[in-house]
C-alpha angles and dihedrals in degrees: 000000000000114000087214087078100090094203093050092046091051091049090050093051091045091055090048092050092049089051091051092047092050092048092049093049095048093042091049094049092047092047092050096047098040090048095045096045103031109014095242135106131229094267091052090049093048091051092049090048092048090053095042092052097038113130091236137037093263133033129213114244090242091055089050090052089056093047093050094040091233136128118259092255093049089047090051091053091045091050090050091053092047090048092051088052090052093243098117140019128212122222132183118242110249093212098045116026090200091061120090126200124203119210129193113237123218088256090052092049091051092050091048091050091049094047099042095079090051091050093050092044092054092046091051091048101042109024110089121232112254116259109258096239093047101035094125098042122070091211096107126054115177121200115283117281097250097033095246 
């Protein structure tokens, strides 16, 4: 597609704006419910889920950054907050002293298990079903199901 085609450009921008609106609505609903019910935000939940579903007992900080969709510096600050709350522990890598592992504590695992149904409930309520013709491509994002 050539962006010189005004109609095609407008359609592209419209799709982008629908995606942003959907993301904002879903993120806002998740943030509100996770905070109200469990005292954590979406980033904290995503980090706990990344650790709870990690293939091994501990997760490298870089893997956690990917799971939480955050930069390394934001992940470091998030990990520090989770550590102060007793939800995670940091450990040095024995093989590479520069490497840091993050481990979920029992308290962190309990909080994740308590918050997971809330997370899934909000997703089911707010996240729109994919359009049949575009189910495999994330190019279209209709407005959220309940208009939040």
